N, C-alpha and C positions, 0 to 999 in steps of 0.2 A: 818378605824374602824374595830375592831375584830368582828367575827361572833356573839359572845355572846352579845356584845353591840348592834349590829343590831337587834338581837332578842328582847332585852330588849325594845329598841325603838319601834319595831314593835308592841309588845303586849301593850305598853303604849298607842300607837295611837289607837289600837283596842278597848282598855277600854274606851277612851274618846269618841270615835264614838258610841259605845254601849250605853254609859250613855246618849248621846244626843238623842238617839232614843228610849229610855226607854218607853215614853208614847205611841209610836206606837206599841211596842211589848206587853205591858201589860195592854192596855186599855180595854180588853175584859175579865178580869179575872172572872167575874161573869156570863159569857155567854160562858161556856166551854163544849167541846164535847171531850171525851177520845177515843183514837184509839188504837186497837190492831192488825190491818191488813190493807192491802192496801185498800184505799177507794176513793170515789169521794167527794170532798169537795165543797158543794153546798149551804151552808147557810151563806148569807151575815153577816158579823160582828161577826162571831164566832171565837173562840180561840180553835183550835183543838191541843191536846196534845197526843203525842205517849207514850204508857205506857209499851211497850216491843220492843225488836228487832223483825224484821220481815224478813222473806225470801220471795222474791216476784218472783211469777211465772206468773205475768202479764206484758203485754207490758208497761203499765204505772202503777206505784205503787200508787202515790197519784195525782189525776187529780184535778186541781182547776178550778171551773167553775163559781165562783162568786167573787165579789170585796170585799175589806176590810176583808180579811181572814188572820189569823195567823196560821201557822203551826209550832208548837213547837215540835222539835224532842226529847226534854227532855234528850238528850245524847244518844238516842238509835240508832241502826243500821237499815237500810234497805239495804238488799243485793240481787242483782239480780241472779236469777236462770234460766233466759230465754235468749231471742234474744239479739244479739249485738247491735240491733237498738232500744232497750228498753229505757225508760226514768224513772228516779227515781221520779222526781216531774215534772209535766207538768202544766204550767200556760199559758193559750191560750186566748189572747185578754182581759185579766183581769187587773184591776188597784188596786194599793195599798194592794199588797199581801206581807206578811212578812214570810220568811223561815228562821228559825234559830235552832241552836244546834241539827243538824241532821247529822248523819253519812251515807253517801251514797257510796255504794261500788259496782263496777263491771257492771254498766249500760252502754248502748250506750252513753247517755247523763245523767250526774248526775241530774242537774237541768236546765229545759228548760223553757224560756220565749219567747213566740211568740206573737208579737203585744202587745197592751196594754202598761203598763209600771208603773212608779212611785212605784216600788216595792222595797223591802229591803231584800237582801240576805246576812246574816252575821252569823258568828261564826259557820259555818258548816264544816265538814270535808268531802271532795269529793275525792274519790280515785279509781284507776284502771278503769276509764272510757275508754270504747273502742274508743270513738270519743272525746267528750268534757266534761269537768268537769262542766262548766257553758256555756250554749249556749243561746245567745241573738239574736233573729231573728226578726228584725224590731221592737224591744221593746225599748222604750225611757224612759229617765229620771229615770233610776234605780241606786241603790247604791249597789254595790257588795263589801262587806268590811269585813276584819277580818277572812276570810275563810282559811282553809288549803287545798291545792290542790295537791295531791300526786300521782305520778305514773300514770297520765293521758296521753293520746295521745296528747290532746290540753287542756291547763288549762281553759282559758276563750276565747270563740270565739264569736265575734260580727259581724253581717253582715246584709245586706239588709236594710240599713238606721236605724240601731240601734244607735240612736243619743243621745247625751247629757247624757251619762251614766258616773258615777264615779266608777272606779275601784280602790279601796283604802285599803292599809294595808293588802293585802293578802300575804300568804306564799306559793310560789310554789317550789316543789321539784321533781326532776327526771321526768320532762316532756319529753315524747318521741319526739314529733314534735316541738310544739311551746308553751311556757308558755302563751303568750298573742298573739292572732291572730285577726286582725281587717281588715275587707274588706268592702268597700263601706259604710263607717260610717262618722259621723261629730260630732264635739263639745264634744268629749269624754275627760275626765281627767283621766289619769292613774298615780297615785301618791303613793308614799311610800310603794311600793310592794318590797318583797324580792324574788329574782328569782335564784334558785340554781340548777345546774346540768341539764339544758335543752338542747334539740336538738337545738332550737333557743329560745332566750329570747323573742324577739319582732319580729312579722312578719306582715307587712302592704302590702295590695294590693288593686286593684280597685281605686276609688276616695275616698280620705279622706280629710276632711276639718276641719280646727281649732282643730287639735289634740294637746293635751298638755300632754307630759310626764315629771314628775318631781319627783326628789328624790327617784327614783327607784334604788335598789342596785342589781347588777348582778354579779354572780360568778359561775365558773365551767361550762360554756357553752361548748357544745361539740366542739371538734377540727374540726368537719365537719360542724358545724352550725355557727350562727352569734349572737352577742349580739343585734344587730338591722339589719334586712333585709327589705329593703323597695323597692318594685316595684310600689308604689302607685303614683298617681297624687294628688297634694293638698298641703295644708299648715300644717306643722308639727313643733312643738316646743319641744326641749329637754332642761330641766333645771336641774342643780345641780345633774347630773347623772355621778358619778365618782366612781370607774373606769368605763370606757366604752371602750370595747376591739374591737373584729373583727366586721366589718361592711360592708354593700354594700348598695348603693343607685343607683336606676335607675328611670325612669318615670319622669313625669313633676311635680316634687316637688318643694316646696319653704320652705326651712328649716331655723330654728332659733335655735341657741345654746346660752344658758345663764348660767352665774354663778351669783347668786343673790348678791354676795359680790362685784364683780368686773366689770361686764358689759355683753355685748351680742354681737353677730354677726348674722345679719339677711341677708341671701343671697337673692339677688335680681333676680337671674336667677336659673334654676334648677342645682343641685349638682349631680354628677354621680361618679362612681368608687368605689373602695373598699380599705380596708386596715386592718391591724391587731391590731391597737390601735388608736381608735378614740379620746381618751383623750389626746394622744401625738399629733396627727395630727392636732387637733384644741385646742389651749391653750388660755384661758382667765385668765389673772392675773391683778394684780394692775398696772393700767395704761399702759396695752399692750394687744394686740391680736396677736397671732402668728399662722400661718398656714404653714404646711410642704407639699407643693404641689409636691415636688420631690417624695414623697411616693404615692401621689394620684393627678395626674394633673387635675382630675375632680373637685378639690376644687378651681381651679383658675377661679372664676367667680366674677362679681361685687357684692358688699355687702355694707350694712350699719352697721357701728360699733358704739356702745355705750360704753363709759367708765364712770363708776360710780366713784363719790367721788373725782373728779379732783379739782374743785375750784381753789382757789389762792394757788398755790405751789411755788410762788415766782419767776416764769418764767418772764424774760423780753421779751415781744412780743412773747408769746407762739405760737409755730407752730406745725403742724402735722409732725412726723418723720416717714420715712420708712427706716428700717434697718439703723438707726443712722444718716441719712442725711435728710434734708428738702424734704418733699414729693412734687413732681411737682404738680402744680395747675390743670394740665389736668388728674391727677391721683386721687388726694384727694380733696374732696369738703367739707368744713365745713358747717354744718347746724345749729350749735349753736356757741355762743362765746367759745373760746378754754380755758377760765377760768371759764366756767359754772360748776355748781356741777356735772351735768352729761353732758358729751360732746358727741355730735352725729356728725358723718361725713360719707360721702359716699366714697367708693374706687372702682376703675375700676377693680381691681382683685389682684391676689397674684402671680406675674410672677416669682419671684425668687424661687429658691428651698425651701428656708425658708424665709418667709416674716413676718416681725413684724411691726406693726403700734402702735405708741404711741404719746403722747403729750410731747413736749420738748421745750428747749430754755435756754439761759444763765439765771442764778439766781442772784438776789440781796441778799447778805448775810443778813439773818434775823434769829436769833436763834429759833424763834417761828415757823417758816416755815421750816427751813432747820436744824433740830437738829444736824445733823452730822458736820455742820460748814464748813467754808472755810476761807482762810486768804489772800484773794486778796486785794492788796493795791487799786486796781482800783474800789473795791466796788462790784464787780460781781464775781459770782462762775461759774465754767464750768458746762455744762450740766451734769446731773447725770443719767446714764442709768440703 
């Protein structure tokens, strides 16, 4: 898809998410405090609105010390004129805080959430952060959505059990180190982000559990970096992420790759190694999964394969095929009937340089099932690959 189309989809998703959260953002309209300088926000339930651009000489420009606060930047800038370890907005141990429509420039961390959680960070522009655009330190159940993160060292950094956060529909550009860096976290969903021209697009370390990356678009990653670099232990799922280029995996990981149209492959042992084109090395298509272990032998581990939409394709005695021949029973183990709508089977590995698994078998001619037809007098059609 062209970059313009990606941007249209991105802003459409942001609009929908913003609409869903309108009650959270605007519920305090009659309880408003206007700001014209850096301040401590300490009145629960207040809607703070910035009325002008601010040059900050403070270590923290806006310090949030109460729950249920809205900070509405009203399209204005806060620009750091102080230490590289400064923070544009600091929310420490607070819950249900909303920060939106704020332009944050040149701080050590643009927006910092430490502890607490259930906050909403959306529609902000965070740029030129010395360290992190958004820093989640042990903060849970937050939504970081629809932000522009530009020219930061790290776009979004989550660590110290920053769990169950959603990073959705953000636009990252020209990130020096890593657009999304997650360390010792769990249950996070990273979805529908656009990541352009980063050192690394995704960097994972420590112990990560139940991580879900889906429908993220990555382009222009540095030749010295990776679309995904993982030295993490834990379970990680990647769905509908195409194209997916340079990669490296190490650590005690359990990886799942999914195409929502065609199926998934769930590795049952840790995957290791590196390559230049993950989309090419792991291919999930209609009724097939192909791995190119000649390019990365570390992909040759046991796996569970699910093929979607198989059903009755007219096969006589359907079988699991490995590279066009029947897969030996000590290599392939069916976990469902082979004419089920979604067929699941285990394989012991991918030993050939290029290994493809699929469902096959001779077909009985039926124009409703096999529209290309065959004309066998015996009433069967050869297997179609």
